[in-house]
ZAMARGU-4260 file (C-alpha; in steps of 0.2 Angstrom, whole numbers, plus 5000, padded with zeros to 4 digits):
<rodrens>
0) 5052/4901/5308 | 5042/4916/5302 | 5045/4915/5282 | 5037/4931/5279 | 5048/4941/5290
5) 5064/4932/5285 | 5059/4936/5264 | 5057/4955/5271 | 5070/4967/5271 | 5084/4967/5286
10) 5077/4986/5290 | 5059/4991/5294 | 5056/5006/5281 | 5048/5022/5295 | 5040/5035/5287
15) 5038/5050/5298 | 5024/5063/5294 | 5023/5079/5305 | 5029/5096/5306 | 5049/5100/5306
20) 5051/5101/5323 | 5042/5087/5326 | 5052/5076/5316 | 5068/5083/5322 | 5063/5078/5339
25) 5058/5061/5334 | 5070/5056/5321 | 5084/5054/5330 | 5076/5043/5341 | 5071/5031/5328
30) 5087/5032/5319 | 5098/5025/5333 | 5092/5009/5330 | 5101/5001/5314 | 5087/4990/5311
35) 5073/5005/5306 | 5077/5015/5290 | 5069/5033/5290 | 5062/5044/5282 | 5054/5062/5284
40) 5037/5070/5276 | 5030/5087/5284 | 5015/5086/5272 | 5000/5073/5275 | 5000/5076/5255
45) 5018/5071/5255 | 5014/5056/5267 | 5001/5049/5256 | 5012/5050/5239 | 5025/5042/5249
50) 5017/5027/5256 | 5005/5024/5238 | 5023/5023/5229 | 5026/5005/5226 | 5043/5008/5226
55) 5045/5017/5242 | 5038/5000/5252 | 5034/5009/5268 | 5032/4996/5283 | 5027/5009/5296
60) 5021/5026/5296 | 5023/5037/5313 | 5013/5053/5311 | 5009/5066/5323 | 4992/5072/5330
65) 4992/5087/5320 | 4999/5092/5301 | 4997/5104/5287 | 4979/5109/5293 | 4974/5089/5297
70) 4976/5076/5311 | 4984/5059/5311 | 4970/5050/5313 | 4962/5060/5297 | 4980/5054/5287
75) 4976/5036/5294 | 4958/5035/5287 | 4968/5042/5268 | 4979/5029/5270 | 4967/5016/5271
80) 4954/5021/5259 | 4969/5020/5246 | 4975/5003/5250 | 4988/5004/5263 | 4991/4991/5275
85) 5006/4997/5283 | 5008/5000/5300 | 5003/5015/5310 | 5008/5024/5327 | 5001/5040/5333
90) 5015/5050/5343 | 5007/5067/5348 | 5016/5081/5357 | 5003/5082/5370 | 4994/5066/5371
95) 4979/5063/5383 | 4968/5046/5388 | 4953/5055/5375 | 4966/5056/5361 | 4973/5037/5365
100) 4955/5031/5367 | 4950/5038/5349 | 4966/5032/5340 | 4962/5014/5347 | 4945/5016/5342
105) 4952/5022/5325 | 4963/5007/5321 | 4980/5015/5324 | 4993/4999/5326 | 4998/5010/5342
110) 4998/5025/5353 | 5017/5033/5358 | 5017/5050/5365 | 5034/5060/5359 | 5040/5060/5378
115) 5042/5039/5378 | 5056/5033/5379 | 5066/5031/5365 | 5070/5015/5368 | 5052/5011/5371
120) 5046/5019/5355 | 5058/5008/5344 | 5052/4995/5352 | 5033/4997/5351 | 5037/5004/5330
125) 5045/4987/5327 | 5030/4977/5334 | 5017/4987/5326 | 5027/4981/5310 | 5026/4964/5317
130) 5009/4962/5321 | 5005/4969/5304 | 5016/4955/5297 | 5007/4941/5306 | 4988/4947/5302
135) 4993/4946/5283 | 4999/4928/5286 | 4983/4924/5295 | 4973/4932/5283 | 4982/4921/5268
140) 4979/4904/5278 | 4962/4911/5280 | 4957/4915/5263 | 4966/4899/5255 | 4957/4889/5269
145) 4940/4897/5263 | 4946/4893/5244 | 4946/4874/5250 | 4931/4873/5262 | 4919/4882/5246
150) 4924/4867/5234 | 4905/4861/5229 | 4909/4844/5224 | 4920/4840/5241 | 4913/4833/5257
155) 4923/4844/5271 | 4917/4847/5291 | 4928/4855/5303 | 4928/4846/5321 | 4931/4849/5338
160) 4946/4840/5346 | 4933/4829/5356 | 4923/4824/5337 | 4911/4839/5339 | 4906/4846/5322
165) 4909/4864/5323 | 4907/4871/5303 | 4902/4860/5287 | 4901/4864/5271 | 4887/4865/5257
170) 4897/4849/5248 | 4894/4841/5266 | 4878/4847/5268 | 4872/4842/5251 | 4877/4825/5252
175) 4869/4824/5270 | 4852/4831/5265 | 4850/4845/5278 | 4853/4860/5285 | 4867/4868/5296
180) 4858/4870/5311 | 4854/4851/5313 | 4873/4847/5312 | 4882/4860/5321 | 4885/4851/5340
185) 4883/4835/5337 | 4897/4822/5336 | 4903/4817/5320 | 4901/4799/5321 | 4882/4804/5325
190) 4880/4808/5310 | 4868/4798/5301 | 4880/4785/5293 | 4874/4767/5288 | 4881/4750/5291
195) 4885/4742/5308 | 4890/4746/5324 | 4908/4742/5319 | 4906/4756/5306 | 4902/4770/5320
200) 4919/4764/5330 | 4929/4766/5314 | 4924/4785/5313 | 4929/4784/5331 | 4944/4777/5330
205) 4949/4789/5315 | 4942/4803/5325 | 4955/4798/5341 | 4969/4796/5330 | 4970/4812/5322
210) 4967/4820/5339 | 4986/4811/5343 | 4992/4821/5327 | 4990/4809/5316 | 4984/4805/5298
215) 4967/4794/5298 | 4958/4786/5284 | 4940/4777/5286 | 4928/4772/5272 | 4908/4775/5276
220) 4891/4775/5269 | 4879/4788/5268 | 4858/4787/5267 | 4852/4792/5248 | 4836/4789/5239
225) 4841/4776/5228 | 4852/4768/5242 | 4868/4770/5250 | 4882/4781/5245 | 4900/4775/5249
230) 4913/4789/5253 | 4932/4788/5257 | 4937/4800/5270 | 4953/4809/5276 | 4956/4816/5295
235) 4968/4827/5299 | 4975/4837/5312 | 4977/4856/5312 | 4988/4865/5326 | 4991/4880/5332
240) 5008/4890/5337 | 5012/4878/5351 | 5009/4863/5339 | 4994/4858/5348 | 4980/4851/5340
245) 4965/4863/5341 | 4957/4857/5326 | 4951/4841/5315 | 4946/4844/5296 | 4938/4830/5289
250) 4938/4827/5268 | 4927/4815/5260 | 4927/4811/5240 | 4912/4797/5234 | 4921/4781/5231
255) 4912/4781/5213 | 4927/4792/5208 | 4939/4778/5211 | 4927/4767/5200 | 4929/4781/5188
260) 4948/4780/5189 | 4946/4760/5187 | 4935/4762/5173 | 4950/4774/5166 | 4964/4762/5168
265) 4953/4749/5158 | 4950/4761/5144 | 4970/4766/5143 | 4972/4748/5142 | 4960/4746/5128
270) 4968/4763/5119 | 4987/4752/5121 | 4978/4738/5113 | 4971/4748/5098 | 4989/4757/5097
275) 4996/4742/5097 | 4987/4737/5081 | 4992/4752/5071 | 5007/4757/5073 | 5020/4753/5062
280) 5033/4746/5075 | 5031/4727/5078 | 5032/4721/5097 | 5038/4703/5099 | 5043/4695/5117
285) 5050/4679/5121 | 5058/4667/5132 | 5076/4661/5139 | 5075/4650/5121 | 5069/4665/5110
290) 5053/4656/5107 | 5037/4669/5105 | 5025/4672/5121 | 5018/4689/5112 | 5018/4695/5095
295) 5008/4711/5091 | 4993/4710/5081 | 5002/4724/5067 | 5015/4710/5063 | 5011/4711/5047
300) 5013/4728/5043 | 5032/4724/5043 | 5035/4706/5039 | 5017/4701/5028 | 5016/4688/5042
305) 5000/4684/5052 | 5003/4681/5070 | 5000/4664/5068 | 5012/4660/5055 | 5026/4669/5068
310) 5021/4658/5081 | 5023/4644/5069 | 5042/4650/5065 | 5048/4644/5084 | 5061/4655/5087
315) 5066/4674/5085 | 5081/4669/5076 | 5070/4664/5061 | 5063/4680/5058 | 5077/4692/5064
320) 5092/4682/5060 | 5104/4673/5072 | 5118/4683/5082 | 5108/4697/5084 | 5115/4704/5100
325) 5127/4700/5113 | 5117/4692/5128 | 5131/4695/5140 | 5128/4713/5139 | 5112/4713/5139
330) 5110/4703/5155 | 5124/4717/5161 | 5113/4733/5153 | 5095/4728/5153 | 5092/4736/5136
335) 5100/4738/5119 | 5095/4750/5106 | 5098/4754/5087 | 5104/4738/5083 | 5102/4737/5063
340) 5098/4721/5054 | 5089/4714/5039 | 5074/4705/5038 | 5066/4695/5023 | 5045/4699/5021
345) 5033/4684/5015 | 5036/4691/4996 | 5054/4689/4998 | 5060/4710/4999 | 5072/4714/5009
350) 5070/4725/5024 | 5080/4735/5034 | 5075/4736/5053 | 5082/4744/5070 | 5079/4733/5084
355) 5077/4739/5103 | 5080/4723/5114 | 5075/4724/5133 | 5075/4711/5148 | 5055/4711/5154
360) 5045/4698/5165 | 5030/4696/5157 | 5016/4681/5157 | 5033/4670/5156 | 5043/4681/5143
365) 5059/4687/5147 | 5064/4697/5133 | 5055/4710/5122 | 5058/4717/5105 | 5054/4732/5096
370) 5056/4732/5077 | 5054/4747/5067 | 5055/4747/5049 | 5069/4759/5042 | 5072/4753/5025
375) 5064/4769/5014 | 5075/4780/5026 | 5091/4769/5023 | 5085/4770/5004 | 5086/4791/5007
380) 5101/4790/5016 | 5110/4780/5002 | 5101/4793/4989 | 5107/4807/4999 | 5124/4802/5001
385) 5126/4799/4979 | 5116/4815/4979 | 5131/4824/4989 | 5142/4817/4980 | 5134/4822/4964
390) 5133/4839/4971 | 5152/4842/4974 | 5156/4837/4957 | 5145/4850/4951 | 5155/4860/4960
395) 5167/4861/4944 | 5154/4861/4930 | 5156/4874/4920 | 5140/4875/4908 | 5123/4870/4908
400) 5126/4854/4896 | 5140/4848/4908 | 5128/4848/4922 | 5114/4841/4914 | 5125/4827/4908
405) 5132/4823/4925 | 5113/4822/4932 | 5106/4810/4919 | 5122/4799/4922 | 5120/4799/4940
410) 5101/4798/4944 | 5102/4778/4938 | 5111/4775/4955 | 5102/4789/4962 | 5084/4782/4958
415) 5087/4763/4955 | 5077/4756/4941 | 5072/4775/4933 | 5079/4782/4918 | 5083/4801/4919
420) 5081/4817/4905 | 5086/4837/4908 | 5074/4847/4897 | 5081/4867/4894 | 5071/4881/4891
425) 5079/4892/4875 | 5072/4910/4878 | 5073/4915/4859 | 5064/4900/4853 | 5053/4899/4868
430) 5054/4878/4869 | 5060/4864/4880 | 5072/4855/4871 | 5083/4838/4877 | 5099/4845/4884
435) 5103/4826/4891 | 5095/4810/4890 | 5101/4795/4900 | 5102/4778/4890 | 5089/4769/4898
440) 5077/4785/4894 | 5083/4783/4875 | 5079/4765/4874 | 5063/4767/4886 | 5056/4781/4873
445) 5067/4784/4859 | 5071/4801/4852 | 5064/4815/4862 | 5055/4829/4853 | 5057/4849/4856
450) 5041/4855/4866 | 5031/4870/4865 | 5023/4879/4881 | 5005/4872/4875 | 5005/4862/4890
455) 5001/4848/4880 | 5013/4837/4887 | 5018/4833/4907 | 5035/4842/4905 | 5028/4859/4897
460) 5013/4858/4908 | 5026/4859/4924 | 5037/4871/4916 | 5022/4882/4915 | 5013/4880/4929
465) 5031/4878/4942 | 5023/4861/4948 | 5029/4845/4951 | 5018/4832/4941 | 5016/4813/4942
470) 5006/4801/4933 | 4993/4800/4948 | 4992/4821/4943 | 4987/4817/4925 | 4980/4800/4926
475) 4972/4807/4906 | 4975/4817/4892 | 4963/4822/4880 | 4974/4827/4867 | 4985/4811/4867
480) 5000/4821/4866 | 5005/4817/4885 | 5004/4798/4883 | 5012/4798/4866 | 5029/4806/4876
485) 5028/4793/4890 | 5017/4780/4883 | 5031/4767/4890 | 5033/4773/4905 | 5024/4764/4921
490) 5027/4778/4932 | 5036/4797/4931 | 5041/4811/4938 | 5042/4829/4930 | 5049/4844/4940
495) 5051/4860/4934 | 5070/4870/4937 | 5063/4885/4939 | 5066/4896/4922 | 5079/4885/4918
500) 5068/4869/4911 | 5061/4854/4918 | 5070/4836/4925 | 5061/4819/4919 | 5061/4803/4930
505) 5054/4788/4921 | 5050/4772/4928 | 5050/4755/4918 | 5047/4738/4921 | 5031/4740/4930
510) 5041/4749/4943 | 5034/4765/4954 | 5038/4780/4961 | 5036/4778/4979 | 5037/4794/4991
515) 5052/4793/4994 | 5056/4792/4977 | 5046/4807/4972 | 5057/4815/4986 | 5074/4810/4978
520) 5068/4815/4961 | 5064/4833/4969 | 5080/4835/4978 | 5089/4829/4962 | 5080/4843/4953
525) 5083/4855/4965 | 5103/4852/4965 | 5101/4853/4945 | 5092/4869/4947 | 5106/4875/4960
530) 5121/4872/4948 | 5112/4881/4935 | 5109/4896/4945 | 5128/4896/4950 | 5134/4893/4931
535) 5122/4909/4929 | 5129/4920/4943 | 5146/4916/4939 | 5144/4919/4920 | 5136/4937/4926
540) 5149/4938/4936 | 5164/4934/4924 | 5155/4946/4911 | 5152/4962/4925 | 5172/4957/4929
545) 5174/4959/4909 | 5163/4975/4909 | 5172/4982/4925 | 5189/4980/4916 | 5184/4988/4901
550) 5177/5002/4911 | 5192/5004/4920 | 5201/5004/4904 | 5189/5018/4899 | 5191/5026/4914
555) 5211/5027/4914 | 5209/5032/4896 | 5198/5045/4901 | 5207/5051/4915 | 5221/5053/4901
560) 5212/5061/4890 | 5204/5073/4904 | 5222/5078/4911 | 5228/5083/4890 | 5210/5091/4890
565) 5214/5102/4905 | 5233/5106/4898 | 5224/5113/4882 | 5210/5121/4892 | 5224/5131/4901
570) 5233/5134/4888 | 5217/5141/4877 | 5215/5152/4891 | 5231/5161/4892 | 5231/5162/4871
575) 5231/5178/4866 | 5231/5174/4846 | 5224/5163/4835 | 5242/5157/4829 | 5245/5152/4851
580) 5228/5143/4851 | 5232/5130/4835 | 5250/5130/4841 | 5246/5124/4860 | 5234/5112/4853
585) 5243/5104/4842 | 5259/5103/4854 | 5246/5096/4870 | 5241/5082/4858 | 5254/5075/4853
590) 5263/5077/4869 | 5272/5061/4880 | 5268/5049/4864 | 5246/5051/4866 | 5244/5055/4849
595) 5258/5051/4833 | 5254/5069/4824 | 5241/5082/4826 | 5238/5098/4813 | 5225/5114/4811
600) 5222/5117/4794 | 5209/5132/4786 | 5201/5133/4770 | 5206/5147/4758 | 5203/5151/4738
605) 5183/5149/4741 | 5184/5132/4750 | 5194/5125/4737 | 5211/5119/4747 | 5214/5117/4766
610) 5229/5127/4771 | 5240/5120/4784 | 5241/5133/4801 | 5249/5124/4813 | 5255/5105/4817
615) 5264/5094/4829 | 5272/5078/4832 | 5280/5067/4818 | 5273/5074/4803 | 5288/5067/4792
620) 5283/5077/4778 | 5265/5071/4777 | 5258/5087/4773 | 5268/5091/4757 | 5264/5073/4752
625) 5246/5071/4751 | 5233/5081/4741 | 5223/5093/4752 | 5209/5102/4738 | 5193/5098/4738
630) 5184/5087/4725 | 5167/5079/4721 | 5174/5060/4723 | 5172/5063/4743 | 5177/5043/4749
635) 5196/5048/4739 | 5198/5065/4750 | 5210/5065/4765 | 5200/5065/4781 | 5205/5083/4785
640) 5197/5090/4769 | 5180/5077/4770 | 5178/5085/4787 | 5179/5102/4783 | 5168/5099/4767
645) 5155/5090/4776 | 5157/5099/4793 | 5155/5082/4800 | 5168/5074/4812 | 5177/5061/4801
650) 5185/5043/4807 | 5196/5031/4797 | 5199/5016/4812 | 5210/5007/4801 | 5220/5016/4787
655) 5225/5000/4779 | 5207/4996/4774 | 5207/5010/4764 | 5223/5005/4755 | 5213/5007/4736
660) 5201/5020/4739 | 5216/5035/4739 | 5235/5041/4737 | 5232/5049/4755 | 5231/5032/4766
665) 5248/5025/4756 | 5257/5040/4764 | 5248/5040/4781 | 5252/5021/4782 | 5272/5022/4776
670) 5273/5034/4789 | 5263/5022/4803 | 5247/5034/4804 | 5234/5019/4808 | 5221/5030/4812
675) 5215/5046/4808 | 5200/5057/4817 | 5196/5075/4810 | 5186/5086/4818 | 5179/5102/4811
680) 5182/5119/4820 | 5164/5129/4818 | 5155/5142/4830 | 5142/5149/4826 | 5138/5140/4809
685) 5155/5148/4801 | 5170/5135/4798 | 5184/5141/4805 | 5196/5127/4799 | 5198/5107/4805
690) 5208/5098/4818 | 5217/5081/4811 | 5221/5070/4825 | 5233/5055/4819 | 5237/5039/4830
695) 5250/5025/4827 | 5237/5011/4831 | 5220/5006/4822 | 5203/5009/4832 | 5213/5023/4843
700) 5197/5035/4844 | 5184/5025/4853 | 5168/5032/4857 | 5173/5041/4872 | 5188/5049/4863
705) 5179/5054/4852 | 5167/5062/4862 | 5180/5071/4871 | 5189/5078/4854 | 5172/5084/4848
710) 5169/5094/4862 | 5188/5099/4861 | 5186/5107/4842 | 5169/5117/4848 | 5181/5124/4862
715) 5194/5128/4849 | 5181/5137/4837 | 5176/5146/4852 | 5192/5151/4859 | 5197/5157/4841
720) 5182/5166/4840 | 5186/5176/4855 | 5203/5180/4852 | 5196/5187/4836 | 5186/5198/4846
725) 5198/5206/4856 | 5211/5207/4843 | 5196/5216/4835 | 5192/5226/4849 | 5211/5234/4847
730) 5212/5235/4830 | 5211/5251/4821 | 5212/5246/4803 | 5195/5239/4797 | 5188/5231/4780
735) 5172/5238/4775 | 5161/5225/4766 | 5145/5228/4757 | 5131/5217/4753 | 5114/5216/4743
740) 5105/5206/4750 | 5086/5198/4740 | 5076/5190/4754 | 5059/5188/4753 | 5060/5181/4772
745) 5070/5195/4781 | 5058/5204/4792 | 5062/5220/4788 | 5062/5216/4768 | 5044/5210/4772
750) 5038/5223/4782 | 5046/5237/4768 | 5036/5228/4754 | 5019/5226/4765 | 5022/5245/4769
755) 5028/5252/4752 | 5041/5262/4763 | 5060/5259/4768 | 5067/5256/4784 | 5085/5262/4792
760) 5092/5251/4805 | 5097/5264/4820 | 5103/5252/4833 | 5097/5239/4845 | 5097/5233/4861
765) 5096/5213/4867 | 5083/5213/4880 | 5082/5200/4896 | 5067/5191/4889 | 5077/5185/4874
770) 5070/5197/4862 | 5081/5212/4852 | 5074/5231/4851 | 5078/5236/4835 | 5077/5256/4833
775) 5072/5259/4814 | 5068/5274/4804 | 5055/5273/4790 | 5052/5283/4777 | 5039/5283/4765
780) 5025/5275/4775 | 5015/5280/4789 | 5021/5276/4803 | 5004/5267/4812 | 5003/5258/4796
785) 5021/5250/4799 | 5016/5246/4816 | 4999/5238/4810 | 5008/5227/4798 | 5018/5220/4813
790) 5004/5210/4820 | 5004/5198/4806 | 5021/5195/4807 | 5028/5180/4818 | 5047/5185/4818
795) 5042/5202/4826 | 5034/5201/4844 | 5026/5220/4843 | 5032/5235/4838 | 5033/5254/4845
800) 5031/5270/4838 | 5045/5280/4845 | 5044/5299/4836 | 5032/5303/4821 | 5040/5313/4806
805) 5030/5320/4789 | 5037/5306/4780 | 5037/5292/4795 | 5046/5291/4809 | 5055/5280/4821
810) 5050/5264/4827 | 5056/5252/4840 | 5054/5233/4832 | 5057/5219/4846 | 5061/5205/4836
815) 5062/5186/4845 | 5080/5180/4845 | 5096/5186/4840 | 5097/5201/4827 | 5110/5201/4814
820) 5120/5214/4824 | 5122/5202/4839 | 5128/5189/4826 | 5142/5200/4818 | 5146/5206/4836
825) 5150/5190/4842 | 5161/5186/4828 | 5170/5205/4831 | 5161/5214/4817 | 5150/5227/4818
830) 5134/5235/4807 | 5138/5251/4798 | 5123/5251/4789 | 5107/5243/4785 | 5092/5247/4775
835) 5078/5237/4769 | 5067/5243/4753 | 5054/5234/4744 | 5068/5227/4732 | 5079/5220/4746
840) 5093/5224/4758 | 5107/5234/4756 | 5120/5230/4771 | 5137/5239/4776 | 5149/5227/4790
845) 5166/5235/4796 | 5177/5219/4798 | 5193/5221/4809 | 5208/5215/4800 | 5209/5201/4814
850) 5194/5194/4807 | 5193/5184/4792 | 5181/5191/4778 | 5176/5173/4773 | 5170/5171/4791
855) 5160/5187/4790 | 5155/5181/4771 | 5148/5164/4781 | 5138/5173/4796 | 5128/5184/4783
860) 5127/5170/4770 | 5120/5158/4786 | 5108/5174/4792 | 5101/5178/4774 | 5099/5170/4758
865) 5104/5176/4739 | 5117/5189/4751 | 5130/5196/4736 | 5145/5205/4744 | 5144/5221/4731
870) 5160/5229/4739 | 5176/5229/4749 | 5185/5244/4757 | 5199/5246/4769 | 5195/5261/4782
875) 5206/5268/4797 | 5194/5266/4814 | 5194/5280/4824 | 5199/5278/4843 | 5193/5285/4859
880) 5205/5296/4870 | 5210/5281/4878 | 5212/5270/4863 | 5197/5258/4868 | 5182/5259/4856
885) 5165/5260/4864 | 5171/5263/4882 | 5155/5271/4887 | 5145/5254/4880 | 5155/5243/4890
890) 5150/5254/4906 | 5130/5254/4902 | 5118/5241/4908 | 5108/5233/4895 | 5093/5241/4903
895) 5102/5257/4902 | 5105/5258/4885 | 5088/5251/4880 | 5083/5270/4890 | 5096/5279/4882
900) 5093/5275/4863 | 5075/5275/4866 | 5077/5294/4873 | 5088/5297/4859 | 5079/5292/4844
905) 5063/5298/4852 | 5071/5317/4852 | 5071/5318/4871 | 5090/5327/4871 | 5085/5338/4854
910) 5086/5356/4859 | 5069/5360/4853 | 5060/5345/4859 | 5041/5340/4858 | 5044/5324/4868
915) 5045/5323/4888 | 5050/5310/4899 | 5034/5304/4904 | 5032/5301/4884 | 5047/5291/4884
920) 5044/5282/4901 | 5027/5277/4893 | 5035/5269/4877 | 5047/5259/4890 | 5033/5255/4899
925) 5041/5261/4916 | 5038/5276/4927 | 5045/5294/4924 | 5053/5292/4942 | 5064/5276/4935
930) 5067/5284/4918 | 5073/5302/4925 | 5085/5290/4937 | 5092/5280/4922 | 5096/5298/4913
935) 5105/5303/4928 | 5116/5286/4930 | 5120/5287/4909 | 5124/5304/4911 | 5137/5301/4926
940) 5143/5288/4916 | 5144/5298/4898 | 5155/5311/4909 | 5164/5298/4919 | 5170/5290/4903
945) 5178/5308/4896 | 5187/5313/4912 | 5192/5300/4921 | 5210/5296/4923 | 5214/5311/4911
950) 5229/5319/4910 | 5235/5332/4923 | 5245/5347/4920 | 5261/5351/4925 | 5262/5361/4940
955) 5275/5376/4934 | 5285/5384/4950
</rodrens>
């Protein structure tokens, strides 16, 4: 069977390469055969790309003679140069004998004109593919034989069926010591073999047997300079497709190879003997009566006896005990494995053995015993079982001392003949202290001391270095402290417990820790460390749960606080008077039993009394029963008075704790006011009053609530100030307050003192850079001197001369931050006049009747030291035609207001002006075009404020 053919696809893949018309004629002829899969391309370039594509895997290329500026034979050459081995068939439209000869010479698989019979065309394409496959198979076989034939250390020859040598390899020529010409053509048995005539007949018989199709073997010698060399030969037949023998192949190897194998066998036997002598397992062989027929040399590893002593025991029963296994079962199964038993060695120590028993027949022996000592494994298993039980019990331990006590109590059963102790690390004192000590340890070493981290003892050294320490690791200690600690121990193991401490196991009575003991001690320490870790994690989790619970409670409280804060904010937005603000705040604070009682008071009569303005909740006559006067003993004052006096929030967490300090406490407790928080209502350093909240439980105001209520106090103060400013804009009655100020630190008074003149404030503009431009008329001093003096003032950024007169002129002073006019405006007051002389300042302020004069007194006092009120007069303020003062100023931008004031004070609008727009623009540091643009916008807004929405006359019919 053609194995290559059967492994190929069921259809042969054919690629047509030729012009479109040629493809249309030939493609139907090939496509009619289901065994052919046909694809077509029209150019040589496409044919090359398709044939070299590994995914396409073309079996046969059928090409036209002429295509795409080239020929089919040139396409064949290009494909072969690219390693394409597909069968190639040339199918010209008009073939000739010369073209056919040229195609055959070029190596085409076949030459078939397009007008040939379609069936013949299909058949010849299939045959071309089959010939290509056959050539591949022959080539592969030839390559394999050549590889085999070229083996240099092997004698190989090819014979004709009559025994004539037709080919030999280099290995054979080297053995024969001759060249190829001296060997070829001779009969194989005629080569220079050594030996008798029988040897030559053996050669002939082997060749004749191979010619009949059999494999034959023989041994023969060849001459060598030092003597004969013997070879082992194999002769095998080679058949053709008809299964006829056509050649014979002779393979030979030197007999020395067999000798080498025998030597390797002897070495292998020696290796087994060495292995038996040194392996820890013991092998014994007995006869049917149990008497020893073989004892391996390493028997002393387990039993301590020599091989002779084992033989002297007589039978296997004396060594392993009687009834070790069921002999009938051994007879039926042939082998019994993993039989566990105990045996006593020469020194009386008991060993646990794992025995395998097998039926054999070796030199009189019938039963083979293979014994393995599993004593340490059993010890480890017992220790691990107990350790598992200890680990399970530790799951219920809740503290580290409880864990340490359980560990040292179980260590005796886990580590026989061992005393145990657990040291814990104290992070605050940086010492290791004994948490739990077994009775055996206490008897062995007495009371254990605390240990510093100086690595002077094996315990501290194990902890600091985070390494297990044993007696072998620390054979000596120059300090003597280590021996002093473990002087009575024959052996010890100290295992660190990470950051928790150290586990110590000690042995007495000349006992020692073997590798199993050390391993189990480390496992016990690892169990202890894991339990300590668990307790710490659980403690952290419990603390985290408590923290989360507190946070949840705080969040719930915060949500409740935020809820009424939102309600208060909404009430403040809609409030139109101070009374409405104060009433709404008190009502919201006491709604839904949030707090028991709330009220707002303001200072009166020169800060000597706090007067209630609004309240809500369960007041029960409290405000009439407690004194609200200011006094020298702050501890006895009601919290609202103390908050007003100190201007800081005052908290009384538990009123009952202060019953002996003030009369207000008794009144508060009798009304179930258990805690109090009073918050000053301050805006821009001006005190409007206090907000006072009372709760019916102690510690009702935690840090979060206090923070929220303090912010609420700021919001309420700001809202009161804002509503007073709105009322001030609508008020037509004002109180004119006049002040005399002697404050050498005031910049205007200092400037007047420096120059010897006086300065009168004409107006001001707040600029975008955070400064305020103040326009001042200078009298009695040169304008240049005033400008020059400003350079020494920190509070004045710069000065700009605007208009000069004989007695002084107008100057623009750019001061840092807000000027007093801005502060007064924030509180609803308007600066009417302000004059600075070397002797002091005079200040006149218009205060609407909606604003308390006390708050303006505070503004002036906070701004200037030594402010003294000298006059207070009621005035009626004129309104504009729309009833809204200052409407134009509200329409102007800050820049437009600055330009308007600079132009006005510079005299730009005077009828006989000597100041141009370019001059004013230069003062403002802008272009004259921008200046005139600002002036036009200002004029348009001015006329708009005069004429927009004016009453139209009624039309008379």
